[in-house]
C-alpha positions in Angstrom: 142.4 90.0 212.5 143.3 92.0 215.5 144.8 95.4 215.9 145.2 98.2 218.4 142.3 100.7 218.7 144.6 103.8 218.8 148.1 104.4 217.4 150.8 104.4 219.9 152.6 107.7 220.2 154.7 109.9 222.5 153.3 111.6 225.6 152.8 115.4 225.4 151.8 117.1 222.2 148.3 118.1 221.2 145.1 116.0 221.6 142.5 116.9 218.9 138.9 116.1 219.6 137.0 115.4 216.4 133.4 116.6 216.4 133.0 115.4 212.8 134.9 118.1 211.1 135.6 117.9 207.4 139.2 119.3 208.1 140.1 117.5 211.3 143.0 115.6 209.7 144.2 118.9 208.4 144.4 120.3 212.0 146.5 117.3 213.0 148.8 117.8 210.1 149.2 121.5 210.7 150.3 120.8 214.3 152.8 118.1 213.3 154.2 120.5 210.7 155.2 122.7 213.7 157.3 119.7 215.0 154.7 118.8 217.6 153.0 115.4 218.0 149.2 115.3 217.6 146.6 112.6 218.0 142.9 112.6 217.0 140.2 111.0 219.1 136.4 111.0 219.3 134.5 112.9 222.0 133.4 109.7 223.8 137.1 108.6 224.3 138.6 112.1 224.8 139.0 111.9 228.5 140.4 108.4 228.4 142.8 109.3 225.7 143.8 112.4 227.6 144.7 110.4 230.7 146.7 108.0 228.5 148.5 110.6 226.4 148.9 113.4 228.9 148.9 116.1 226.2 150.2 119.6 226.6 147.2 121.2 224.9 143.7 120.3 223.5 142.1 121.4 220.3 138.3 121.0 219.8 137.5 120.7 216.1 134.6 122.0 214.1 131.6 119.8 213.3 128.3 119.8 211.3 125.9 119.5 214.3 124.4 122.0 216.7 125.6 121.9 220.3 122.0 122.4 221.6 120.6 119.3 219.8 119.7 116.4 222.2 122.0 114.0 220.3 125.0 116.3 219.8 128.4 114.6 220.2 129.0 114.0 223.9 132.3 115.3 225.3 132.8 115.2 229.1 133.2 118.8 230.3 135.9 117.5 232.6 138.3 117.9 229.6 138.1 121.7 230.5 139.4 121.0 234.1 142.6 119.3 233.2 144.7 122.5 233.5 146.0 122.6 229.9 145.3 125.2 227.2 142.2 124.6 225.0 141.5 125.9 221.5 137.9 125.6 220.2 137.4 125.9 216.5 133.9 126.7 215.1 131.7 124.0 216.8 134.5 123.5 219.3 134.2 127.2 220.3 130.4 126.8 220.6 130.7 123.6 222.7 133.3 125.4 225.0 131.0 128.4 225.3 128.0 126.3 226.2 130.0 124.5 228.9 131.5 127.7 230.5 128.3 129.7 231.1 127.8 131.0 227.6 124.9 130.6 225.2 124.6 129.3 221.6 121.7 130.0 219.3 120.9 129.6 215.6 122.6 132.4 213.7 119.7 133.5 211.4 121.1 136.7 210.0 124.5 136.0 211.6 125.3 132.9 209.7 128.6 133.1 207.7 130.0 131.0 205.0 133.2 131.5 203.0 135.7 134.3 203.1 135.2 137.0 205.7 137.4 139.9 206.9 138.6 139.7 210.5 138.8 142.9 212.5 141.4 142.4 215.2 140.8 144.2 218.5 143.5 142.6 220.6 146.7 141.4 218.8 148.4 139.8 221.8 149.2 136.0 222.2 146.8 134.1 219.9 146.6 136.9 217.3 150.2 138.2 217.5 151.5 138.9 214.1 148.0 138.6 212.4 147.1 141.3 209.9 144.2 143.7 210.4 141.2 142.9 208.1 142.8 139.6 207.1 140.7 137.0 205.4 139.4 134.0 207.4 137.2 131.1 206.3 133.8 131.0 208.0 131.4 128.1 208.0 128.7 128.3 210.7 125.0 128.4 211.0 125.0 128.8 214.8 126.5 131.6 216.8 127.7 132.3 220.3 125.0 134.7 221.6 126.6 135.3 225.0 130.1 134.6 226.4 130.6 133.0 229.8 132.3 134.7 232.7 136.0 135.4 232.2 135.9 135.5 228.3 136.7 138.6 226.3 136.6 139.4 222.6 139.9 139.5 220.6 138.5 139.9 217.1 135.2 140.2 215.3 133.7 140.1 211.8 130.6 141.4 210.2 128.2 140.0 211.3 130.0 137.8 214.0 130.8 139.8 217.2 132.7 136.8 218.8 135.0 135.7 215.9 137.9 135.2 218.3 137.5 135.0 222.1 139.6 134.1 225.1 139.6 133.4 228.8 143.3 134.1 229.3 143.3 133.1 233.0 142.3 129.5 232.1 144.1 129.7 228.7 140.9 128.9 226.8 140.7 130.3 223.3 138.0 130.1 220.6 137.9 130.8 216.8 134.6 130.9 215.0 136.4 130.2 211.7 138.8 127.5 210.4 142.5 128.4 210.9 143.7 125.1 209.4 142.5 125.8 205.8 144.6 127.7 203.3 141.8 130.3 202.8 142.4 131.7 206.2 145.4 134.0 205.5 147.0 134.0 209.0 145.6 130.6 210.1 149.1 129.0 210.4 150.2 132.0 212.5 147.3 131.5 214.9 147.9 127.8 215.3 151.6 128.4 215.9 150.8 131.1 218.5 148.5 128.6 220.3 150.7 125.5 220.1 154.1 127.0 220.6 153.3 130.3 222.3 150.4 129.7 224.6 150.8 125.9 225.2 154.6 125.9 224.8 154.6 122.4 223.4 157.9 120.6 222.8 159.0 120.6 219.1 160.5 117.2 219.2 158.3 115.4 216.7 160.4 114.3 213.7 159.1 111.3 211.7 162.5 110.9 210.0 164.0 110.0 213.4 161.6 107.2 214.2 163.4 104.3 212.5 164.9 102.7 215.7 161.6 103.1 217.6 159.6 101.5 214.8 162.0 98.7 214.3 162.1 97.9 218.0 158.2 98.0 218.2 158.0 95.4 215.3 160.5 93.1 217.0 158.6 93.3 220.3 155.3 92.5 218.6 156.5 89.7 216.3 159.0 88.2 218.8 162.1 86.2 218.0 160.4 83.5 215.9 157.3 85.1 214.4 156.8 85.5 210.7 155.0 88.2 208.7 153.3 87.9 205.3 152.7 91.2 203.5 151.1 92.4 200.4 153.6 94.7 198.6 152.1 97.0 196.1 155.2 99.0 195.2 153.6 102.2 196.5 155.2 104.5 199.1 153.2 103.1 202.1 153.7 99.4 201.6 157.3 99.9 200.5 158.3 101.9 203.6 156.5 99.5 205.9 158.1 96.5 204.2 161.7 98.0 204.6 161.0 98.7 208.3 159.6 95.2 209.0 162.5 93.6 207.0 165.0 95.6 209.0 163.4 94.3 212.2 163.0 90.6 211.4 164.9 90.0 208.1 163.9 86.8 206.2 161.0 86.2 208.4 159.1 88.7 206.3 157.4 87.2 203.3 156.3 89.7 200.7 153.7 89.0 198.0 153.4 91.2 194.9 150.3 90.6 192.8 150.5 91.6 189.1 146.9 92.3 188.3 147.5 93.4 184.7 146.5 96.9 185.6 149.9 98.3 186.4 151.8 101.1 184.8 154.7 100.3 182.4 157.8 99.0 184.3 156.0 98.7 187.7 156.5 94.9 188.2 160.1 95.0 187.1 160.9 97.9 189.4 159.5 96.1 192.4 161.4 93.0 191.7 164.7 94.9 191.1 164.4 97.0 194.3 163.0 94.5 196.8 164.3 91.2 195.6 167.6 92.2 194.1 168.6 95.2 196.2 167.0 94.5 199.6 167.2 90.7 199.3 163.7 90.3 200.6 161.7 87.0 200.3 159.4 88.2 197.5 156.8 86.1 195.7 155.5 87.7 192.4 152.1 86.3 191.3 151.0 87.0 187.8 147.2 87.1 188.1 146.6 89.4 185.1 144.5 86.9 183.2 142.4 86.3 186.3 141.7 90.0 186.9 141.0 90.8 183.3 138.7 87.8 183.0 136.6 88.9 186.0 136.5 92.5 184.5 135.3 91.3 181.1 132.0 93.0 180.1 132.0 95.3 183.2 131.9 99.0 182.6 130.4 100.4 185.8 133.2 102.2 187.7 132.1 101.0 191.2 131.7 97.5 190.0 135.2 97.5 188.6 136.6 98.7 191.9 134.8 96.0 193.8 135.9 93.3 191.4 139.6 94.3 191.6 139.4 94.4 195.4 137.7 91.0 195.6 140.1 89.2 193.3 143.0 90.7 195.1 141.7 89.3 198.4 141.2 85.9 196.8 144.7 85.8 195.3 146.4 87.1 198.5 144.4 84.7 200.7 145.8 81.8 198.6 149.3 83.0 198.9 149.1 83.8 202.6 148.0 80.3 203.4 151.2 79.0 201.7 153.2 80.8 204.5 152.0 78.3 207.1 154.2 79.7 209.9 153.2 83.3 209.3 150.8 84.5 212.1 151.3 88.2 211.4 150.0 90.3 208.5 152.0 93.4 207.5 150.2 96.4 206.1 151.2 100.0 205.1 148.2 101.4 206.9 148.5 105.2 207.6 147.0 107.4 210.3 144.2 108.7 208.1 143.0 105.1 207.6 142.5 104.4 211.3 141.5 107.8 212.8 138.2 107.5 214.6 135.8 110.0 213.3 132.3 111.2 214.1 129.7 110.7 211.4 128.7 114.1 209.9 125.0 113.1 210.4 123.2 110.8 212.8 124.7 111.8 216.1 127.9 110.8 217.7 128.3 107.6 215.7 132.0 106.8 215.5 133.4 104.9 212.6 136.8 103.6 211.5 137.7 103.7 207.9 138.2 100.3 206.3 141.8 99.4 205.4 142.4 99.8 201.7 146.2 99.2 201.5 145.9 95.7 200.3 142.4 95.4 199.1 140.5 95.1 202.4 141.7 91.8 203.7 139.3 89.3 205.3 139.0 88.7 209.0 139.2 85.0 208.6 142.9 85.1 207.8 143.2 85.1 211.6 146.4 87.1 211.7 147.7 89.8 214.0 148.3 93.1 212.2 151.8 94.7 212.0 151.3 98.3 211.0 154.4 100.4 211.7 153.1 103.5 209.9 149.6 103.7 211.5 150.4 106.9 213.4 151.9 108.7 210.4 150.5 110.9 207.7 151.6 110.6 204.0 154.2 113.3 204.1 155.7 111.8 207.3 156.0 108.4 205.7 157.9 110.0 202.8 160.3 111.6 205.3 160.8 108.2 207.0 161.4 106.6 203.6 164.1 109.1 202.8 165.8 108.3 206.1 165.6 104.6 205.3 167.4 105.3 202.1 164.6 104.4 199.7 165.1 106.0 196.2 163.4 109.3 195.6 161.8 107.8 192.5 159.7 105.7 194.9 159.5 108.0 198.0 158.2 110.9 195.9 156.2 109.0 193.4 152.7 110.2 192.7 149.7 108.4 194.2 148.4 105.5 192.2 144.8 104.2 192.7 144.3 100.7 194.2 142.3 99.5 191.2 145.2 100.7 189.0 144.5 101.5 185.3 141.0 100.0 185.6 139.7 103.4 186.7 141.7 105.3 184.1 140.3 103.1 181.3 136.7 104.3 180.8 134.1 101.6 180.1 135.1 97.9 179.8 138.7 97.1 180.6 140.4 95.2 177.8 144.0 94.5 176.8 143.4 96.5 173.6 142.7 99.6 175.7 145.3 98.9 178.4 148.3 98.8 175.9 147.8 102.3 174.5 146.9 103.7 177.9 150.0 102.2 179.4 152.1 103.7 176.6 150.6 107.1 176.9 151.0 107.1 180.7 154.7 106.2 180.3 155.2 109.2 178.0 153.4 111.6 180.3 155.6 110.5 183.3 158.8 110.6 181.3 158.3 114.1 179.9 157.0 115.6 183.2 159.8 114.1 185.3 162.8 114.7 182.9 161.8 118.4 182.9 161.6 118.5 186.7 157.9 119.5 186.7 156.7 116.6 188.9 157.8 118.5 192.1 154.9 120.9 191.7 152.3 118.3 190.8 150.2 115.9 192.9 149.4 113.6 190.0 150.0 113.5 186.3 148.6 110.7 184.1 146.7 109.7 181.0 143.1 108.5 180.8 141.6 106.3 178.0 138.4 107.8 176.7 136.6 105.5 174.3 135.2 108.2 172.1 136.1 107.8 168.4 137.5 110.8 166.7 138.6 111.3 163.1 142.2 111.9 162.5 144.8 111.7 159.7 148.0 109.6 159.9 150.3 108.9 157.0 147.9 110.6 154.6 145.2 108.2 155.6 142.0 108.7 157.6 141.9 107.1 161.0 139.0 106.7 163.5 140.5 106.3 166.9 139.9 107.1 170.6 140.8 110.1 172.8 143.7 110.3 175.3 143.0 112.7 178.1 145.8 114.3 180.1 145.2 114.9 183.8 147.7 117.2 185.6 146.8 118.4 189.1 148.3 120.1 192.1 147.1 119.4 195.6 148.2 119.3 199.3 146.1 116.4 200.5 143.8 115.3 197.5 140.7 116.8 199.3 140.9 119.7 196.8 142.9 120.0 193.7 143.6 122.5 190.9 144.4 121.7 187.3 147.8 122.7 186.1 149.2 123.9 182.8 152.6 122.6 181.7 154.9 124.8 179.6 153.7 124.7 176.0 156.8 123.0 174.6 156.4 120.1 177.1 152.7 119.8 176.2 153.5 119.8 172.5 156.1 117.0 173.0 153.7 114.9 175.1 151.0 115.2 172.5 153.4 114.5 169.5 154.9 111.5 171.2 151.5 110.0 172.1 150.1 110.4 168.6 153.2 109.1 166.9 154.4 106.4 169.3 151.1 105.0 170.6 148.6 103.2 168.4 145.0 103.8 169.3 144.7 107.5 169.8 143.8 110.2 167.2 143.5 113.0 169.6 145.1 114.3 172.9 143.1 116.5 175.2 143.7 118.3 178.5 141.4 118.1 181.4 141.0 121.6 183.0 138.6 120.7 185.8 139.3 121.4 189.4 138.2 119.4 192.5 135.5 120.1 193.3 133.4 119.8 191.3 135.3 117.2 189.4 137.3 114.4 191.1 141.0 113.8 190.4 140.4 110.3 188.9 137.9 109.9 186.1 136.2 106.9 187.7 
């Protein structure tokens, strides 16, 4: 399969150079939330991408390496001679200092991790509107020991004397902490000051207004006679991509929905009703539930289950794709986080691209050209586009659902005997949360089947059945998550309904673990 190496996007905006930062995608999202286009690239391609994109500003991300190491990520210093404002964050500040006549050394006593108070000395431009002694999030083992000519200190912390620095003549700014994370109280203010105040970027990025651009791009790629085959999962990403492609080429789009037997209650019916009946798409529904469950028989290891589900999906989709003999294009709901080039946290400047997971990691021997209309958008931007396309809120705002489906919410071996009560309990959780309007504050809310027998009493008789675990979390991006507590009357109703309407559970429990250290899914 072939695809572009970088998402296409408008000129201008902010180019973000990723030095391997844990939060690099968060920087890009924060910039886009200001209405400004952003793109991420690796150091080795930064100058090339700059010349192609012609950005209004550059942000250098943090990273796990030390700038003085012989194999540190290699960024051409010419990026500093392009005449645009540059903001260095953590490692980015250290790299900028090293390349402007400054000095970077191991911090020793000066290392800082976690929350720190910022003492503002100069509250102009970058720090305008920031509070004195506000909390910032530090994470650095190296320090800037000496600033280069032209730089001055805007803020400090204990023990970091160069927490915020600037060379105002060249419009170079540096932060030794992370403004993109929620822990930094005025981080959003600082990014706004840099992007809109210092760089004066245009605020013309609105993903909801991209429909005509995306449709025309698909038509140009596919041509007047080309046909596209696409795996439709019913999730937000594949659904929005399918509607866009269908608007561009109509019946030349052939969608395939695979029922793997691991879906939630009503999932298959909902997909058929929306896409076949409402949008009049060419939709093939393949019932492969017996095939999936057969391959999963006797398997209890979580990673093995994930791999089996992915492999069987590829096999089924391959068979269906070959039936569309005239389709030379493969549609996918790939998002920007799936294709961002990122530097490995260890091992030098090794760049990697995340494998596509939208439709199970499709094989290269399909020999098809990819059609990925969403590959320059983040999840929240895809939702905005979906609303403009008229997709129902029940789909656009739906909670994320893992690729392996209920297989990773059914602990141990996956069987029909476990899936039936799990599906019933999950339906009840969704119904009660959504009818009370509580889903708007949650990232995910679902049930987990825990095969741990527990004594109970039903109908004056002793029962010995398994445990249903409730998982209710809030999050912005799934990188971190907090457990949430629903109002007591809602929790009581969920518990009562599960124990009375679903056969197989004698106990309902609530998972009160945050991420980290726990993960959102149980497997």
